[in-house]
SEPA-99860 format. One record per atom (N, C-alpha, C, O): x, y, z; residue number from 0. Coordinates in Angstrom, 1 decimal. Atoms other than C-alpha are relative to their C-alpha. Layout:
REM residues N
<<X; Y; Z>; NUM>
...
//
This chain:
REM residues 90
<<-0.3; -0.5; -1.3>; 0>
<<110.0; 101.0; 96.3>; 0>
<<-0.8; 1.3; 0.3>; 0>
<<-1.3; 1.5; 1.4>; 0>
<<0.7; -1.2; -0.1>; 1>
<<108.4; 104.4; 95.7>; 1>
<<-1.4; -0.2; 0.4>; 1>
<<-2.0; 0.4; 1.3>; 1>
<<1.4; 0.3; -0.3>; 2>
<<104.9; 102.9; 95.8>; 2>
<<-0.1; -0.5; 1.4>; 2>
<<-1.1; -0.2; 2.1>; 2>
<<0.1; 0.5; -1.4>; 3>
<<105.6; 101.0; 99.0>; 3>
<<0.1; 1.1; 1.0>; 3>
<<-0.6; 1.1; 2.0>; 3>
<<-0.2; -1.1; -1.0>; 4>
<<106.9; 104.0; 100.8>; 4>
<<-1.2; 1.0; -0.1>; 4>
<<-1.6; 1.5; 1.0>; 4>
<<1.1; -0.9; 0.1>; 5>
<<104.1; 106.2; 99.4>; 5>
<<-1.3; -0.6; 0.7>; 5>
<<-2.0; 0.1; 1.3>; 5>
<<1.2; 0.6; -0.6>; 6>
<<101.4; 103.7; 100.5>; 6>
<<0.1; 0.1; 1.5>; 6>
<<-0.9; 0.4; 2.2>; 6>
<<-0.2; -0.1; -1.5>; 7>
<<102.9; 103.6; 104.0>; 7>
<<-0.2; 1.4; 0.5>; 7>
<<-0.9; 1.6; 1.5>; 7>
<<0.1; -1.4; -0.5>; 8>
<<103.2; 107.4; 104.4>; 8>
<<-1.4; 0.5; -0.2>; 8>
<<-1.9; 1.2; 0.7>; 8>
<<1.4; -0.5; 0.2>; 9>
<<99.8; 108.2; 102.9>; 9>
<<-1.0; -0.7; 0.9>; 9>
<<-1.9; -0.1; 1.4>; 9>
<<0.8; 0.8; -0.9>; 10>
<<98.2; 105.4; 104.9>; 10>
<<0.1; 0.6; 1.4>; 10>
<<-0.9; 0.7; 2.2>; 10>
<<-0.3; -0.7; -1.3>; 11>
<<99.8; 107.0; 108.0>; 11>
<<-0.7; 1.3; 0.1>; 11>
<<-1.2; 1.6; 1.2>; 11>
<<0.7; -1.3; 0.0>; 12>
<<98.4; 110.4; 107.1>; 12>
<<-1.5; -0.3; 0.2>; 12>
<<-2.2; 0.5; 0.9>; 12>
<<1.4; 0.3; -0.1>; 13>
<<94.9; 108.8; 106.7>; 13>
<<-0.3; -0.4; 1.5>; 13>
<<-1.3; 0.1; 2.1>; 13>
<<0.2; 0.4; -1.4>; 14>
<<95.2; 107.1; 110.1>; 14>
<<0.1; 1.1; 1.0>; 14>
<<-0.6; 1.1; 2.0>; 14>
<<-0.1; -1.1; -0.9>; 15>
<<96.3; 110.3; 111.7>; 15>
<<-1.3; 0.8; 0.1>; 15>
<<-1.7; 1.3; 1.2>; 15>
<<1.2; -0.7; 0.0>; 16>
<<93.1; 112.0; 110.7>; 16>
<<-1.1; -0.8; 0.7>; 16>
<<-1.8; -0.3; 1.5>; 16>
<<1.0; 0.9; -0.7>; 17>
<<91.0; 109.0; 111.9>; 17>
<<0.3; 0.1; 1.5>; 17>
<<-0.6; 0.2; 2.3>; 17>
<<-0.3; -0.1; -1.4>; 18>
<<92.9; 109.1; 115.2>; 18>
<<-0.5; 1.3; 0.6>; 18>
<<-1.1; 1.3; 1.7>; 18>
<<0.4; -1.3; -0.6>; 19>
<<92.2; 112.8; 115.7>; 19>
<<-1.5; 0.1; 0.1>; 19>
<<-2.0; 0.6; 1.1>; 19>
<<1.5; -0.1; 0.0>; 20>
<<88.5; 112.3; 114.9>; 20>
<<-0.6; -1.0; 1.1>; 20>
<<-1.5; -0.6; 1.8>; 20>
<<0.6; 0.9; -0.9>; 21>
<<87.9; 109.2; 117.0>; 21>
<<0.6; -0.1; 1.4>; 21>
<<0.0; -0.6; 2.3>; 21>
<<-0.7; 0.0; -1.3>; 22>
<<90.4; 109.5; 119.8>; 22>
<<0.2; 1.3; 0.7>; 22>
<<0.3; 1.4; 1.9>; 22>
<<-0.2; -1.3; -0.5>; 23>
<<90.9; 113.2; 120.2>; 23>
<<-1.1; 0.9; -0.1>; 23>
<<-1.0; 2.1; 0.2>; 23>
<<1.2; -0.8; 0.0>; 24>
<<87.4; 114.4; 119.6>; 24>
<<-0.2; 1.0; -1.1>; 24>
<<-1.0; 1.9; -1.0>; 24>
<<0.2; -0.9; 1.1>; 25>
<<87.9; 116.2; 116.3>; 25>
<<-1.3; -0.3; -0.7>; 25>
<<-1.7; -1.5; -0.7>; 25>
<<1.3; 0.3; 0.6>; 26>
<<84.6; 116.6; 114.4>; 26>
<<0.2; -0.7; -1.4>; 26>
<<1.2; -0.6; -2.1>; 26>
<<0.0; 0.7; 1.3>; 27>
<<83.8; 114.4; 111.4>; 27>
<<-0.7; 1.0; -1.0>; 27>
<<-1.7; 0.7; -1.6>; 27>
<<0.6; -1.1; 0.8>; 28>
<<83.1; 117.7; 109.5>; 28>
<<0.4; -0.1; -1.4>; 28>
<<1.2; -1.0; -1.8>; 28>
<<-0.3; 0.0; 1.5>; 29>
<<83.3; 118.5; 105.8>; 29>
<<1.5; 0.1; -0.2>; 29>
<<2.1; -0.6; -1.1>; 29>
<<-1.4; -0.2; 0.2>; 30>
<<86.9; 119.6; 106.2>; 30>
<<0.8; -1.3; 0.2>; 30>
<<1.7; -1.6; -0.6>; 30>
<<-0.8; 1.2; -0.3>; 31>
<<88.2; 116.4; 107.9>; 31>
<<-0.4; -1.1; -1.0>; 31>
<<0.5; -1.9; -1.4>; 31>
<<0.4; 1.0; 1.0>; 32>
<<86.1; 114.2; 105.5>; 32>
<<0.7; 0.3; -1.3>; 32>
<<1.2; -0.7; -2.0>; 32>
<<-0.7; -0.4; 1.3>; 33>
<<87.6; 116.1; 102.5>; 33>
<<1.4; -0.4; 0.1>; 33>
<<2.0; -0.9; -0.9>; 33>
<<-1.4; 0.4; -0.1>; 34>
<<91.1; 115.6; 103.9>; 34>
<<0.2; -1.5; -0.1>; 34>
<<1.1; -1.9; -0.7>; 34>
<<0.0; 1.5; 0.1>; 35>
<<90.4; 111.9; 104.3>; 35>
<<-0.1; -0.4; -1.5>; 35>
<<0.5; -1.4; -1.9>; 35>
<<0.3; 0.3; 1.4>; 36>
<<89.1; 111.8; 100.7>; 36>
<<1.3; 0.2; -0.8>; 36>
<<1.7; -0.6; -1.6>; 36>
<<-1.3; -0.3; 0.7>; 37>
<<92.4; 113.4; 99.5>; 37>
<<1.0; -1.0; 0.3>; 37>
<<1.7; -1.5; -0.6>; 37>
<<-1.0; 1.1; -0.3>; 38>
<<94.5; 110.9; 101.4>; 38>
<<-0.4; -1.3; -0.6>; 38>
<<0.5; -2.0; -1.1>; 38>
<<0.4; 1.3; 0.7>; 39>
<<92.5; 108.0; 100.0>; 39>
<<0.3; 0.1; -1.5>; 39>
<<0.7; -0.9; -2.0>; 39>
<<-0.4; -0.2; 1.4>; 40>
<<93.1; 109.4; 96.5>; 40>
<<1.5; -0.3; -0.1>; 40>
<<2.0; -0.9; -1.1>; 40>
<<-1.5; 0.3; 0.0>; 41>
<<96.9; 109.4; 97.3>; 41>
<<0.3; -1.4; 0.2>; 41>
<<1.2; -2.0; -0.5>; 41>
<<-0.2; 1.4; -0.2>; 42>
<<96.7; 105.9; 98.6>; 42>
<<-0.3; -0.8; -1.2>; 42>
<<0.4; -1.7; -1.6>; 42>
<<0.4; 0.7; 1.2>; 43>
<<94.9; 104.8; 95.5>; 43>
<<1.0; 0.2; -1.1>; 43>
<<1.4; -0.8; -1.8>; 43>
<<-1.0; -0.2; 1.0>; 44>
<<97.5; 106.4; 93.3>; 44>
<<1.2; -0.9; 0.2>; 44>
<<1.7; -1.5; -0.7>; 44>
<<-1.2; 0.9; -0.3>; 45>
<<100.4; 104.6; 95.0>; 45>
<<-0.4; -1.5; -0.1>; 45>
<<0.5; -2.2; -0.6>; 45>
<<0.4; 1.4; 0.2>; 46>
<<98.4; 101.3; 95.0>; 46>
<<0.0; -0.3; -1.4>; 46>
<<0.5; -1.4; -1.8>; 46>
<<-0.1; 0.3; 1.4>; 47>
<<97.9; 101.5; 91.3>; 47>
<<1.4; 0.0; -0.5>; 47>
<<1.7; -0.8; -1.4>; 47>
<<-1.4; 0.0; 0.3>; 48>
<<101.5; 102.4; 90.9>; 48>
<<0.7; -1.3; 0.3>; 48>
<<1.5; -1.8; -0.4>; 48>
<<-0.6; 1.3; -0.4>; 49>
<<102.5; 99.3; 92.8>; 49>
<<-0.5; -1.1; -0.9>; 49>
<<0.3; -2.0; -1.3>; 49>
<<0.5; 1.0; 1.0>; 50>
<<100.2; 97.2; 90.6>; 50>
<<0.7; 0.0; -1.3>; 50>
<<1.1; -1.0; -1.8>; 50>
<<-0.7; -0.2; 1.3>; 51>
<<101.8; 98.6; 87.5>; 51>
<<1.4; -0.5; 0.1>; 51>
<<1.9; -1.1; -0.8>; 51>
<<-1.4; 0.4; -0.2>; 52>
<<105.3; 98.0; 88.9>; 52>
<<0.1; -1.5; 0.0>; 52>
<<1.1; -2.1; -0.5>; 52>
<<0.0; 1.4; -0.1>; 53>
<<104.4; 94.4; 89.5>; 53>
<<-0.7; -0.7; -1.2>; 53>
<<-0.9; -1.9; -1.3>; 53>
<<0.7; 0.5; 1.2>; 54>
<<102.6; 94.1; 86.1>; 54>
<<-1.3; -0.8; 0.4>; 54>
<<-1.6; -1.8; -0.2>; 54>
<<1.3; 0.6; -0.5>; 55>
<<99.3; 93.3; 87.9>; 55>
<<-1.1; 0.9; -0.5>; 55>
<<-1.0; 2.1; -0.5>; 55>
<<1.2; -0.7; 0.4>; 56>
<<95.9; 94.3; 86.6>; 56>
<<-0.8; 0.4; 1.3>; 56>
<<-1.2; -0.5; 2.1>; 56>
<<0.7; -0.4; -1.3>; 57>
<<94.3; 96.4; 89.5>; 57>
<<-1.4; -0.6; 0.1>; 57>
<<-1.7; -1.0; 1.3>; 57>
<<1.4; 0.6; -0.1>; 58>
<<90.8; 95.0; 88.7>; 58>
<<0.1; -1.4; 0.4>; 58>
<<-0.6; -1.9; 1.2>; 58>
<<-0.2; 1.4; -0.4>; 59>
<<92.1; 91.5; 88.9>; 59>
<<0.4; -0.1; 1.5>; 59>
<<0.0; -1.1; 2.2>; 59>
<<-0.4; 0.0; -1.4>; 60>
<<93.8; 92.3; 92.3>; 60>
<<-1.3; 0.1; 0.9>; 60>
<<-1.4; -0.5; 1.9>; 60>
<<1.3; -0.2; -0.8>; 61>
<<90.4; 93.6; 93.6>; 61>
<<-0.9; -1.2; 0.0>; 61>
<<-1.3; -1.6; 1.0>; 61>
<<0.9; 1.2; 0.1>; 62>
<<88.4; 90.6; 92.3>; 62>
<<0.6; -1.1; 0.8>; 62>
<<-0.2; -1.9; 1.5>; 62>
<<-0.6; 1.1; -0.8>; 63>
<<90.9; 88.1; 93.8>; 63>
<<-0.1; 0.3; 1.5>; 63>
<<-0.4; -0.7; 2.2>; 63>
<<0.2; -0.3; -1.4>; 64>
<<90.8; 89.9; 97.1>; 64>
<<-1.4; -0.1; 0.5>; 64>
<<-1.7; -0.6; 1.6>; 64>
<<1.4; 0.1; -0.4>; 65>
<<87.0; 90.0; 97.1>; 65>
<<-0.3; -1.5; 0.2>; 65>
<<-1.0; -1.9; 1.1>; 65>
<<0.2; 1.4; -0.1>; 66>
<<87.0; 86.2; 96.5>; 66>
<<0.6; -0.5; 1.3>; 66>
<<0.0; -1.3; 2.0>; 66>
<<-0.7; 0.4; -1.3>; 67>
<<89.5; 85.7; 99.4>; 67>
<<-0.9; 0.4; 1.2>; 67>
<<-1.1; -0.4; 2.1>; 67>
<<0.7; -0.5; -1.2>; 68>
<<87.4; 87.8; 101.8>; 68>
<<-1.4; -0.7; 0.1>; 68>
<<-1.9; -1.0; 1.2>; 68>
<<1.3; 0.7; 0.0>; 69>
<<84.1; 86.1; 100.7>; 69>
<<0.2; -1.4; 0.6>; 69>
<<-0.6; -1.9; 1.3>; 69>
<<-0.3; 1.3; -0.5>; 70>
<<85.7; 82.7; 101.4>; 70>
<<0.3; 0.0; 1.5>; 70>
<<-0.1; -0.9; 2.2>; 70>
<<-0.4; -0.1; -1.4>; 71>
<<87.0; 83.9; 104.8>; 71>
<<-1.2; 0.3; 0.8>; 71>
<<-1.4; -0.2; 1.9>; 71>
<<1.1; -0.5; -0.8>; 72>
<<83.9; 85.7; 106.0>; 72>
<<-1.4; -0.3; -0.4>; 72>
<<-2.4; -0.1; 0.4>; 72>
<<1.4; 0.3; 0.5>; 73>
<<80.9; 84.6; 103.9>; 73>
<<-0.7; 1.3; -0.2>; 73>
<<-0.2; 2.3; -0.7>; 73>
<<0.9; -1.2; 0.2>; 74>
<<78.1; 87.2; 104.0>; 74>
<<0.3; 1.0; 1.1>; 74>
<<-0.1; 2.2; 0.9>; 74>
<<-0.1; -0.9; -1.1>; 75>
<<79.1; 88.8; 107.3>; 75>
<<1.4; -0.1; 0.7>; 75>
<<1.8; -1.3; 1.0>; 75>
<<-1.3; 0.0; -0.8>; 76>
<<82.4; 89.8; 109.1>; 76>
<<-0.3; -0.3; 1.4>; 76>
<<-1.2; 0.2; 2.0>; 76>
<<0.0; 0.2; -1.4>; 77>
<<82.9; 88.4; 112.5>; 77>
<<1.4; 0.0; 0.6>; 77>
<<2.3; -0.3; -0.1>; 77>
<<-1.4; 0.0; -0.6>; 78>
<<85.8; 88.9; 114.9>; 78>
<<0.6; -1.4; 0.1>; 78>
<<1.8; -1.5; -0.2>; 78>
<<-0.5; 1.4; -0.1>; 79>
<<86.0; 85.2; 115.5>; 79>
<<0.6; -0.5; -1.3>; 79>
<<1.7; -1.1; -1.3>; 79>
<<-0.5; 0.5; 1.2>; 80>
<<86.5; 84.5; 111.8>; 80>
<<1.3; 0.7; -0.3>; 80>
<<2.2; 0.2; -0.9>; 80>
<<-1.2; -0.7; 0.3>; 81>
<<89.1; 87.2; 111.6>; 81>
<<1.2; -0.4; 0.8>; 81>
<<2.4; -0.3; 0.4>; 81>
<<-1.1; 0.5; -0.8>; 82>
<<91.1; 85.7; 114.4>; 82>
<<0.3; -1.5; -0.2>; 82>
<<1.3; -1.9; 0.3>; 82>
<<-0.2; 1.4; 0.2>; 83>
<<90.7; 82.1; 113.4>; 83>
<<0.1; -0.4; -1.5>; 83>
<<-0.8; -1.0; -2.1>; 83>
<<-0.1; 0.2; 1.5>; 84>
<<92.0; 81.9; 109.8>; 84>
<<0.5; -1.5; -0.2>; 84>
<<1.2; -2.1; 0.6>; 84>
<<-0.4; 1.3; 0.4>; 85>
<<92.5; 78.6; 108.0>; 85>
<<1.5; 0.1; -0.3>; 85>
<<2.0; 1.1; -0.7>; 85>
<<-1.4; 0.0; 0.3>; 86>
<<96.1; 77.5; 107.5>; 86>
<<0.2; 0.4; -1.5>; 86>
<<-0.5; -0.1; -2.4>; 86>
<<-0.2; -0.4; 1.4>; 87>
<<97.5; 79.2; 104.4>; 87>
<<-0.8; 1.2; -0.4>; 87>
<<-0.6; 1.8; -1.5>; 87>
<<0.9; -1.1; 0.3>; 88>
<<94.9; 82.0; 104.5>; 88>
<<0.8; 1.3; 0.3>; 88>
<<1.0; 1.6; 1.5>; 88>
<<-0.8; -1.2; -0.2>; 89>
<<96.9; 85.2; 104.0>; 89>
<<-0.8; 1.2; 0.1>; 89>
<<-0.3; 2.3; 0.3>; 89>
//
């Protein structure tokens, strides 16, 4: 539960920085990029914690996700492919 709440709150903090930069005109300067880097580190920490709690190998999770995305999008992402998933494609 701690990992899930941490992922959500840290993800929200990352999105808040992105929102300020892209919707409110804040600069993509060193300070904001560094802040985003710190939040990504926090997200990664909670993600690894979630993997450990579920007894999952983080590398295996990454590789499985990569295969899923390659099957879904091939070599290039398209909006159409993202909106038209095959049945059972999570």
